[in-house]
N, C-alpha and C positions, 0 to 999 in steps of 0.2 A: 730188271724188266726193263725194256726199251721204252723210250718216251713215248712212241707212237703205241706200243701195247698199253702202256699206262693209261694213256688218253681213251681208248677204245675201252678199257676196265671201268674207268672213271665214269664215261658216258653211259656204259651198261647199268651201273649201279643208280644213276640219276634216273634212266629210263625206267627200271623197274620200280624204283621209289614212286616215281610219277604214275605209273600204271596202278600201283597200289591205292595211292591217294584217289585216283579218279574212280576206281571201283568203289571204295569206300564212300565217296562224295555222292556218286550216281546210284548208289544201292538203296531201294526203296522197299520198306517192308509192306507186305501184301496183308490187309486185313480181310478175313473171311467171317461174314455173318453167321451166327448160330440159329438165330430164329428170324422169321419175318411175319409179320401179323397184320391184316387189313384193318384199317381204322375206319369209323364212320364220319370222316372228316373230307370234304371236297378240297382238293388243292391245298394240302398242307404245307405250312412254309415257315413254321417256327416251333420250337420244341424246348422245353424244360422240366425237370422233375420237380414235384412239389416239395416243399420243406421236409415233410415226413418221409418222402420217397416212396409213398404208397399210390401216387398218381402222377399223371403227366398233364401240364398246359400246353395246348397246341393251338395254334393260330391257321384259319384259312384266308387266303388271300383272294378267293373268290367272293366270300360274303361278309367280309369284315367281321368275323365272330370269332371269339376266344371260347374254346373248350376245355372242361377239366374231364380226363378220362380216366377210369381206374386201370389195373394192370391187365384187366381183360380185354380193354377197348370199350367199355360200356361208357356212355355220356352221363357224367353225374351233374354237370353244370354247363351251361351256355351263355353268352350274352354277346351283344353286338357292342363295337366300338365306334365312334363317330369320326369317320375317315374312310379313305380308300386304300385298299391293296395293303393289307397287314402282312408283315414279312418277317417279323422276329419278336420273341417273348422271353423276358426274364423274371424270375422271382426274386423280389427284393427283400420281403420276409414273409411271415405266415400269413398276413392280410394284405399285401401290396405287390403289384406287377408293374412292369413297364413293357411296351409294345412299341415297333417302329412302323410307320407307315411310308411305304416306298413313293408313291406318287407326288404326296404333299410335303416330303421330306420332314417329317415330324416325329419326335419322341413324346409317348404319352405316357403319364404314369396314373394307373388306375387302381382301385381296390378290387379285392377278389368278388365282388358282386357286379363290378362293371362301373362303377361310378368314378367319373374322372377326377383327379387330383391337381393336376397339372399338365402343361404340354410346352412344348418348345420347337419353334422352326430351326432347322438348319440350312443355312445358306449354301447350297450346293448348284454347280453347274451341270450340264450333261442332260441325256434322254431320261424322260420321265420313267421308263421301265428299266432304267439301270440305275437306280438309285439305292436307298437303304435296304439292307438285307438282313441283318441280324444285330442282336443286342444282348450283352452279358454285365454281370453285376459282381464288382467286389465289395462284399459286405463289411470288411474291415476297415478299408479306407474310404468307403462310400463312393466309389468311382465306377461310372458307366462306360463300357467299351462299344462302340457303335461301327458297323463297316458298312461301306458304300459298294455296292457290286462290282461297278467298272466305269471307266471314261469319267473320273479317275476311280482306281481302286484305293480305296482310304482305310485306314482306322483311327477314328475319332473318339477323344476322350472328353468325358464331361464329368463335372462334380455332383454331388447329390442334388444340387439346384438347378440341374440341367445347363449350367453354364460351361461352355466349351473351353478346354484346357490346351489341346494341342492336336494336330493333324500329322499322320505319318502315311507315306504313300506304301502301298504293298506292292511287290514286283516279282512275287514267286509263283504266280499263277494266272490263268486266263481271266478268271472272276474270283469273286468270293461270295458265299452263300449262307454261311452261318458261322456263330462263334461261341466259345464256352470259356469262361474264365475258370482256371483251376487253381483252387484256394490252397492246395497243398504245396504244390511247387512254384506257385505264383507265376504262371505263364498262361498263354492263350493257345486254344485248339480253334484253328481256323479251317474252314470247309470250303473247298471249290467244287461246283458242280461241273462247270465245263473240263476242269483238269483231273476229276475222278480223284481227289487227293484229299487228304486231311494234314494240315501241317501244323506242327508245334511251334509257337514262337515265343519271344520274349514279349515283355509289355509295351514295346514300341514296333511289334510287328516284324522283327527280324527272325528268319527261320532258323530252327534249331534241330528238328527231326520232321521226317515226311512219311506219310503212309499213302499207300494206293489203296482204293476201295472200288468195288464193282457194284454200285447202287444207281440207278437211273435218277438223274436229276435230284439229288440230295439237297435238302434245303433247311434242315434244323439238326443240331447237334447238342447231346449233353452227356454227361457221366453220371454214375451214382457217387457218393462220396468218398466211398471206398477206392474208387477208380478201378474197379475190375470190370465193370460192366460200360460199354460205350453204346448209346443210342442214337439212330439216325432216322430221320424221317424221308421219305420221297414225294415230292410233288405230283409227279407222273404216275406212280403206282399207288399211291395213298396207302403206303404200308409204313410200318415202323419196324425197323431193323435193330436187331440186338447183336452185340458182339462182345465176345469174351475178351478182356483185355488184362493184361498183366505187364 
């Protein structure tokens, strides 16, 4: 083989290899919901399953209210939280929850009757309506993961006493609007409203896998423990969306 022919051949291999890598990196799985149900919550913006997986905890950013809904969408309990613009909720244990307040930049721990246990202010710059958007909890390590929507997009880690441990910048989406800690794989699932994406990341927010969705203004995300069902809520449509996940 001539030197020139060899160079063409070698260049072709590199090009084909590059194309395969780009295709692999750029391929995004599309998730299609199997069920959608209207829920009696105005502007729902946070979601988590109860410990027994028989009901859902949901927050409304319109009226600063926490709701407990059964699997049919019926309200079992509701109570107000002292603060403005509830944007996320997570279950700590059978009797304790944590929520985030976007405008006042606060994390609030409450019991399941709405009694406040403690709260912490987070020092953040940026616009008031681009603040805290979601919270999730690692019950084994007793760590909270909180996201800031944008300007800047951040993953903020706290210990069980709400003392900040670290901040990581998130660069994979236009914004972030929900977060879920996966206790099986020890990863995070981060939702983006503007990018219409769910991104699986490591615990520092580095992307591992990406999924495209078609849900208007999704602002809450959770899985069942078996991770066979994915649940999203939409602030715009006021619906709960169910995805079969494998």
